[in-house]
N, C-alpha and C positions, 0 to 999 in steps of 0.2 A: 236488213243484212243480220246472217244469225251467226252473233258473234260470240256467243259459246265454241259453237263449232269450230271457226274463223282461230279462238285462242287456240283450240286440240290444238287444230293445222300446227300452227306457229313453234306448240311445244315439240310436236313430234319431226316435223321441220330441226328445231334445232336440233334434237336426240340422235338422228340426223349426223344431224354435220357435226356434234359434236364427238359421234361413235369414227365419221371416217375421219377425224383430225386425227385424233388418238389412234385409230391403227396408221397412220403414213406418224403418225412419231414415232412407233415402232419400228419401224421398220426401215426408218431411219437413222435410229439409235443401231439399231440391229448391226446394220451398213456400218455407220461409223466404228461400230467394236470392230467388225473386221479386216477393216481398212485399217486399223491403231494396229490389231494384234499381225497385220499385214506386214505392218508395218518395222514393230519391235522385231520383226521375226529377221526383217531383209535387216534390219540395224544393227545384232547381234550378230550374225552370222557374217556381217562383210566387218568388222573390225575384228571379231575373234580374226579370218582371216587376213586383216592387217598384222594385225598381231604374231600369224604363223602360229599360234593355236590351233590344233584337229582335235578332233575326236571320233569317238566311232559313230558306228548306226547310236541315236539318241531313242532309249526305252520308249513305245509306244505301250501310256497308260491308262490306256480305254477302260482294262480288265481291273483297270485297281487304283479309278481313276478319284475315290474317295475311297474313307478309313475311319476308323472311327479311335479316339484316346483312349486307353486301355490302364486295367490296376492289378496292381499281384503284393504278395504278399509274403512276405522273408519266413522262408521253412526254418523252421527251425527240429533241429534233432533229438532225436530222446534215446539215449540206450537200448530200449525194445526198435525204437523205430530207424536203428543202422542198417542196411539192407545189408543181406548176406551174397558172395558171389565167392568164389572157388579161390583158394589160390591170398585171398585179401585179409589185411589182418585192420580196422578202421580203427580210429579215434577221435570225436567231437572235441569241435574247441569253438570257443564262445557260441556253445551254441547252439548255430547255424553252418557250421565249416564241416565238412569233413576231411580227414586226412589220412590214404590211404596208401597202404603199402604192400607188396605184392613180395609173397611169402617166399617167392623164387619169381627172380627175373621171369620178362615176357617176354618172346624171341620174337619178330614181327615177321607176318608170314607173306603179304603179296612187296610184291617189288617197288610200288607207287606209293608212294612214301606218306601222302594226303590221303591215301584212302586206309592204308595198312592203320593211320591215326583215327582217323574215323570210326572204321570197320571194330576196333580195339573198344573205341567207346561207345559204341552200341550194341555191344554184345557182355559187358563185362561194365559197364557204367549204370546206376542206377536211369532209368529215363533218360538211358544216356541218347537219345534219337530226339529227343527236343533238345539239340545242345548243336547246333553247326561250325563248324568247325573257322577258324578264325586267320592264323598266321603260326608261324611255323620256325622260331629262332635256335639253325643248327648251333651256333655257339655256347647259349646257355642249357640246350637242351633238352628244349620246352618248348611244345606247342598247345596252344591255348583259342578254348573253346570256349563260346558265346550258348547261350540261352536265346531261345525261340521265342517268342510272342506272336498269337494269331500267323501264325506257320514264317513270322519274318524275322530276323537278325537284331536283337536285341542289343543293342551296341554298351560294352564298356561297364559297366554294371557291377561292380564286387560281392553281389549278390547271387551274380546269375550269370557262372561261370564253371569250366572246367581248366584245369593245368594237369599237363601229361608232362611226368617228366622218366629220359631216357638216361641210360649207364654209357662208355666209350664203345661199346657194341652194340651200339641200338636195340638195347633191350629195357622193354616198360620197368621203371623201378620202384614209380608208387605215382597220385596222383593227390590230386585238393578238387571239391565241391562244393561249390553252392547252390542257392537255389531256389528262384518266385516261383509260389502255387497258387490256384483259386483266381487263376488272368478274369478279370470282367470287363468287357466293356458300359464302353462312359458315354452315358449322353448319345444324343445319333452321330451318323458318321459327315463329316465333312470331306468337302471339294479337296481335292492336294492341289499343288503345282504341278506343272509341267515340267517337264526336262529341260527343254529348253528358256522356260523362267526360271531357271535355279542357275543356271549359268549364266542367265542376266544379272540375275541377284551376287553371283560372284565378282564376276565380272565387275560390276557396279562397284564391289566392294575394294577393287585391285589383288584377287585372290588367286588370278589368273593369271599368268607369268606368262611370260613373251618364249616363241617357242617349245610348249611345253604340251604334253597328247592328254588331253582326258580319257580314259582308260574301260573307266567301268563308272555307271554308274546303277544303284540301288535302293530300292527301298525296304528301311527298315522302321526300329526303333530308338530312341533315344529315352534317359528317366530326365525327368524336369520336378519329379520331387522324389530325394531319393534317403534322408536323414530319415525318415519313420519306416514305423511295420508293415503299414501298407505304400507303393510309391504306384507314381501313377508314369506311364507312359507317352510317348507323343509320336507321330509316323514321320520320320528324316528320314531326306534322301541322304543319303553317301555316295561321293563326289568321291573317285579317285585320279589325279598328277600326273602323269609323267614329265620329271622336269628336264631345261635339257640337260641338267651333268647327271641324268637315270639316277637321282634319286627321287622317292613317292612323298607327294602329300594327297592327304585325305581330310576333308573337309564333308562339313556336316550340318544340314542346312532343315529347319524344321521345318517341314513340308504341307504347312495348311496354313501357320504364320509369316512362311522364309525368312528366319531371322539364322542367322549362325548359330550353331549352337556349337561351346567350347567343351570339350567333353576332356575331363582327365583319363589319362588313355594307361595308367600302369598297373590299373586292378589295385592300387592300397587303398586303405581306410580313406572313406567320401568327407573331408572337414566340411567344404561348401563346395554347391553345384551348380553355375547360372549361365545365363545365357545372354547371347552380345543382343543390346538390347538395338531396333533399328532409332540410327542417323539423325 
């Protein structure tokens, strides 16, 4: 008997067998993942239905299934760099905030208030089209815009916002502006949690109340390092929930790690900003 040939045959047989078993394992593992995801989907939908929690059609984030962390630097204005616009007088506060007063109040032209504020910012504010309208407070007569990073909203960063102020005749009288510049992608892109997975996280932490309605889910950025000249932003899900009493809650979830993001939402100077760690 040719033992050398027999040995070679046995080696090839074992290689083929191991390859077959490994292929079977991968197929079983993938099938198990599908069953697990299906089970989770059915479970969260059943629980939401049981608590009478309704939601809009969930975003299909195939186009945004991954995103990178970004960094940006605080924009410091010097007197020679203050942008000039007609009918405006500007001063610099703390090197990084522009305080602008209209020489003559500006009457808004469009009937739609949201569009008119956005139109004013785009035409009359330095790099105004890099900001997006976030909130209108009719009582305080102010509108808040947040800066965009990677073309999506950067939530509540005191170094990247605009506030418009108007008088009783609905005329713009002043605004303030801060800016982050030199946005850079950090590291490679990360896989993002799906909208359904985010709902699972919020429900598991008892943040979705019975008889509520999830009205919006958007992808943006939140700031994880905010106390330095260079700041770091993480992909973040914004979830708006209308409660039974018609009030609204907004939750923010780190779209990579699944952590609940605690955001200081008054745009005052930041002392400390942290994320709620997983329990």
